[in-house]
C-alpha positions as CSV (number, residue, x, y, z in Angstrom):
1,M,0.0,0.0,0.0
2,T,2.9,2.3,0.8
3,S,4.5,1.6,-2.5
4,A,1.3,2.3,-4.4
5,N,0.9,5.6,-2.5
6,S,4.4,6.5,-3.4
7,R,3.9,5.8,-7.1
8,L,0.7,7.8,-7.0
9,R,2.4,10.8,-5.4
10,A,5.3,10.6,-7.9
11,T,2.8,10.5,-10.8
12,A,0.9,13.4,-9.4
13,L,4.1,15.4,-9.0
14,V,5.2,14.7,-12.5
15,I,1.7,15.7,-13.8
16,L,1.7,18.8,-11.7
17,L,5.2,19.9,-12.9
18,G,4.2,19.3,-16.5
19,L,1.1,21.4,-16.2
20,F,3.0,24.1,-14.4
21,A,5.6,24.2,-17.2
22,G,2.9,24.1,-19.9
23,L,0.9,27.0,-18.3
24,L,4.1,29.0,-17.8
25,C,4.9,28.7,-21.5
26,F,1.3,29.7,-22.3
27,Y,1.4,32.7,-20.0
28,T,4.8,34.0,-21.3
29,A,4.0,33.5,-25.0
30,H,4.3,36.9,-26.8
31,N,4.8,38.8,-23.6
32,S,7.5,41.1,-25.1
33,Y,5.1,43.7,-26.6
34,P,6.1,47.3,-25.9
35,F,6.2,48.4,-22.3
36,F,3.9,51.4,-22.9
37,Y,0.9,49.4,-24.2
38,H,-0.6,49.1,-20.7
39,T,-0.9,52.5,-18.9
40,D,0.0,51.0,-15.5
41,E,3.3,49.4,-16.5
42,P,5.6,52.4,-17.2
43,G,5.2,53.7,-13.7
44,K,6.1,50.3,-12.2
45,V,9.1,50.1,-14.6
46,R,10.4,53.4,-13.5
47,Q,10.2,52.4,-9.8
48,V,12.4,49.4,-10.6
49,I,14.9,51.3,-12.6
50,D,15.1,54.4,-10.4
51,G,14.9,52.5,-7.1
52,T,12.0,54.6,-6.0
53,R,8.7,53.3,-4.5
54,N,5.3,55.2,-4.6
55,F,3.6,52.6,-2.3
56,H,0.3,52.8,-4.2
57,H,0.5,49.0,-4.1
58,P,2.4,46.6,-1.9
59,L,5.9,45.9,-3.1
60,L,6.0,42.1,-3.8
61,L,5.8,42.5,-7.6
62,I,8.2,45.4,-7.9
63,S,10.7,43.9,-5.4
64,A,10.6,40.5,-7.2
65,T,11.2,42.1,-10.5
66,D,14.0,44.2,-9.2
67,L,15.6,41.2,-7.6
68,A,15.2,39.1,-10.8
69,T,16.8,41.7,-13.0
70,R,19.8,42.0,-10.6
71,A,20.2,38.2,-10.2
72,L,20.0,37.5,-13.9
73,H,22.2,40.6,-14.8
74,I,19.7,41.9,-17.2
75,E,20.2,45.4,-18.6
76,R,17.7,47.6,-16.8
77,T,16.0,49.2,-19.8
78,D,12.3,50.0,-19.8
79,Q,11.5,47.1,-22.2
80,N,13.7,44.5,-20.4
81,V,12.3,45.4,-17.0
82,V,8.7,45.1,-18.1
83,V,9.3,41.7,-19.7
84,V,10.9,40.5,-16.4
85,G,7.9,41.9,-14.5
86,R,5.5,40.0,-16.8
87,W,7.5,36.8,-16.2
88,V,7.0,37.4,-12.5
89,S,3.3,37.7,-13.0
90,A,3.3,34.5,-15.2
91,V,5.2,32.5,-12.6
92,C,2.8,33.6,-9.8
93,A,-0.2,32.7,-12.0
94,A,1.3,29.2,-12.9
95,L,2.1,28.6,-9.2
96,A,-1.5,29.7,-8.2
97,M,-2.9,27.2,-10.7
98,A,-0.7,24.5,-9.3
99,G,-2.2,25.3,-5.9
100,V,-5.7,24.9,-7.3
101,A,-4.8,21.5,-8.5
102,V,-3.4,20.5,-5.1
103,L,-6.4,21.8,-3.3
104,V,-9.0,20.1,-5.5
105,A,-7.0,16.8,-5.7
106,R,-7.1,16.6,-1.9
107,R,-10.8,16.8,-1.9
108,A,-11.9,15.1,-5.1
109,G,-8.9,13.1,-6.5
110,L,-6.1,13.6,-9.0
111,V,-8.3,13.7,-12.1
112,A,-10.5,16.4,-10.6
113,G,-7.4,18.4,-9.5
114,V,-5.8,18.2,-13.0
115,T,-9.1,19.2,-14.6
116,A,-9.5,22.1,-12.2
117,E,-6.0,23.4,-13.0
118,V,-6.5,23.2,-16.7
119,L,-10.0,24.9,-16.6
120,A,-8.8,27.6,-14.3
121,G,-5.5,28.1,-15.9
122,L,-7.0,28.6,-19.4
123,H,-9.4,31.2,-18.2
124,P,-9.1,34.4,-20.3
125,V,-8.8,36.6,-17.2
126,I,-5.9,34.6,-15.8
127,F,-4.2,34.6,-19.2
128,Q,-4.5,38.3,-19.6
129,S,-3.3,39.0,-16.0
130,A,-0.3,36.8,-16.4
131,H,0.8,38.8,-19.5
132,V,0.9,42.2,-17.6
133,M,3.2,43.5,-15.0
134,K,0.5,44.0,-12.4
135,E,-0.1,42.7,-8.9
136,D,-3.2,40.6,-9.6
137,C,-1.3,37.3,-10.0
138,A,0.8,37.9,-6.9
139,L,-2.4,38.4,-5.0
140,L,-3.9,35.2,-6.5
141,F,-0.8,33.2,-5.7
142,G,-1.0,34.2,-2.0
143,I,-4.7,33.5,-1.7
144,V,-4.6,30.0,-3.4
145,W,-1.7,28.7,-1.3
146,A,-3.1,30.2,1.9
147,F,-6.2,28.1,1.2
148,C,-4.1,25.0,0.6
149,A,-2.4,25.5,3.9
150,L,-5.6,26.3,5.6
151,D,-7.1,23.1,4.3
152,S,-4.2,21.1,5.7
153,F,-4.7,22.9,9.1
154,C,-8.4,21.9,9.1
155,A,-7.5,18.3,8.4
156,R,-4.7,17.9,11.0
157,E,-4.4,21.1,13.0
158,R,-0.7,21.3,12.9
159,I,1.1,24.5,13.9
160,S,3.2,24.2,10.7
161,A,0.1,24.3,8.5
162,L,-1.1,27.4,10.5
163,V,2.2,29.1,9.9
164,L,2.1,28.3,6.2
165,T,-1.4,29.7,6.1
166,S,-0.1,32.9,7.7
167,I,2.7,33.2,5.2
168,G,0.2,32.7,2.3
169,C,-1.9,35.5,3.8
170,G,1.2,37.7,4.1
171,V,2.0,37.1,0.5
172,A,-1.5,37.9,-0.5
173,V,-1.5,41.2,1.3
174,S,2.0,41.9,-0.2
175,G,0.4,41.4,-3.6
176,K,-2.5,43.8,-3.1
177,Y,-3.8,45.4,0.1
178,I,-7.2,43.8,-0.5
179,G,-5.4,40.5,0.3
180,V,-6.1,41.3,4.0
181,L,-9.5,39.8,3.4
182,M,-7.7,36.4,3.1
183,L,-6.3,36.9,6.6
184,I,-9.7,37.7,7.9
185,T,-11.1,34.6,6.2
186,A,-8.4,32.4,7.6
187,A,-9.0,33.8,11.1
188,V,-12.7,33.0,10.8
189,V,-12.0,29.5,9.7
190,V,-9.5,28.9,12.5
191,A,-12.1,30.2,15.0
192,I,-14.8,27.9,13.6
193,Q,-12.4,25.0,13.7
194,S,-11.4,25.7,17.2
195,Q,-15.1,26.0,18.2
196,G,-15.7,22.6,16.6
197,D,-12.9,21.1,18.8
198,R,-14.5,22.5,21.9
199,C,-17.9,21.2,21.1
200,S,-16.6,17.7,20.2
201,H,-13.7,17.3,22.6
202,G,-13.7,20.1,25.1
203,P,-10.1,21.2,25.9
204,V,-8.8,18.3,23.9
205,A,-6.9,18.4,20.6
206,R,-8.1,16.5,17.6
207,H,-7.3,12.9,16.9
208,G,-7.5,11.9,20.5
209,V,-4.5,13.8,21.7
210,D,-5.3,15.3,25.1
211,A,-4.4,18.8,25.9
212,P,-2.1,19.4,28.9
213,Q,-4.1,19.3,32.1
214,G,-3.6,21.6,35.0
215,R,-1.8,24.2,33.0
216,G,-4.6,26.6,32.5
217,Y,-5.3,25.5,28.9
218,S,-8.8,25.9,27.6
219,A,-10.5,26.1,24.3
220,L,-10.4,29.9,24.5
221,T,-6.7,29.9,25.2
222,T,-6.1,27.6,22.3
223,L,-8.1,29.9,20.0
224,V,-6.2,33.0,21.1
225,M,-2.9,31.3,20.7
226,R,-3.8,30.2,17.2
227,L,-5.0,33.6,16.1
228,L,-1.8,35.2,17.5
229,V,0.3,32.8,15.5
230,L,-1.8,33.5,12.4
231,V,-1.6,37.3,12.6
232,A,2.0,37.4,13.8
233,A,3.4,35.2,11.0
234,A,1.4,37.2,8.4
235,V,2.6,40.5,9.8
236,I,6.2,39.3,9.7
237,T,5.9,38.1,6.2
238,F,4.4,41.4,5.1
239,A,7.1,43.3,6.9
240,I,9.9,41.3,5.2
241,L,8.4,41.7,1.7
242,N,7.6,45.4,2.2
243,F,10.5,46.6,4.4
244,Q,10.8,49.8,2.4
245,A,7.4,50.8,3.5
246,L,8.5,50.4,7.2
247,L,11.3,52.8,6.5
248,R,8.8,55.5,5.4
249,P,5.6,54.5,7.2
250,S,3.8,57.9,7.0
251,F,4.4,58.3,3.2
252,A,3.4,54.7,2.6
253,F,0.2,55.0,4.6
254,V,-0.8,58.2,2.7
255,A,0.0,56.7,-0.7
256,A,-2.0,53.5,0.1
257,G,-4.9,55.7,1.2
258,T,-4.7,57.6,-2.1
259,E,-4.9,54.3,-4.1
260,F,-8.0,53.2,-2.1
261,D,-9.6,56.5,-2.9
262,R,-8.9,56.0,-6.6
263,A,-10.5,52.6,-6.3
264,G,-13.7,54.0,-4.8
265,P,-17.1,54.1,-6.6
266,E,-16.9,57.7,-7.6
267,S,-13.5,57.2,-9.2
268,R,-14.7,54.1,-11.1
269,R,-17.7,56.0,-12.4
270,S,-15.4,58.8,-13.5
271,S,-13.1,56.4,-15.2
272,R,-16.0,54.8,-17.1
273,S,-17.2,58.2,-18.2
274,Q,-13.8,59.2,-19.5
275,C,-13.5,55.9,-21.4
276,A,-16.9,56.5,-22.9
277,F,-15.5,59.6,-24.6
278,G,-12.3,57.8,-25.7
279,C,-9.4,56.8,-23.5
């Protein structure tokens, strides 16, 4: 039985890697179109080349692009930088689709996982987002793998799974600020899971493992400790990926607020009106 499981896992890994490589090729095909075709890309490119940050978005995409151009010794021209940034988006998208396959395969089997990855990976919105140097794919990457880790936590309630969930949430927030909703979702799921433990076992861990007696442990204590781990690891992850923002917190806060204002209903209506007259 162990040998059969090993072969199945090896087969699943090979299929997963093959699909990842295929989607990555698909997402990077013809991604060298001029950097000025998308209005949002030139500003991000200048931040990478000049070493400046406007903090309108979290810094995962820009920092990853900056690191990749330096590591690969790529000449930092506008066109070269934007292509590297598009590759970063493509890698994030392909990794996110791999996470979809893993999550679905756990619940419904390998065939369902592969099918889910193919169907999701070929969606036009994913394809378009992976061809642009924007933060959407980084956000998706963090969300998907946070859900994968959260699913593992719900199954076995290991601290490692909770930490991985927190890291995924931190990555999601580092992709886009709206990723904080993933952290809130994870906290709600952890609370519900902990409530289920209390109802079924009292101050007892799952799988029949007793909680320490006489040490003041309770279901509430366990919940609080879990939430602290969840938030702390997410905050640390965000701080590492956005350390430049911590060096200029007031400016970063104001810039982020400006971006939220631009994303408001009035701004969207204004944008649609402008586009109606040609944009």
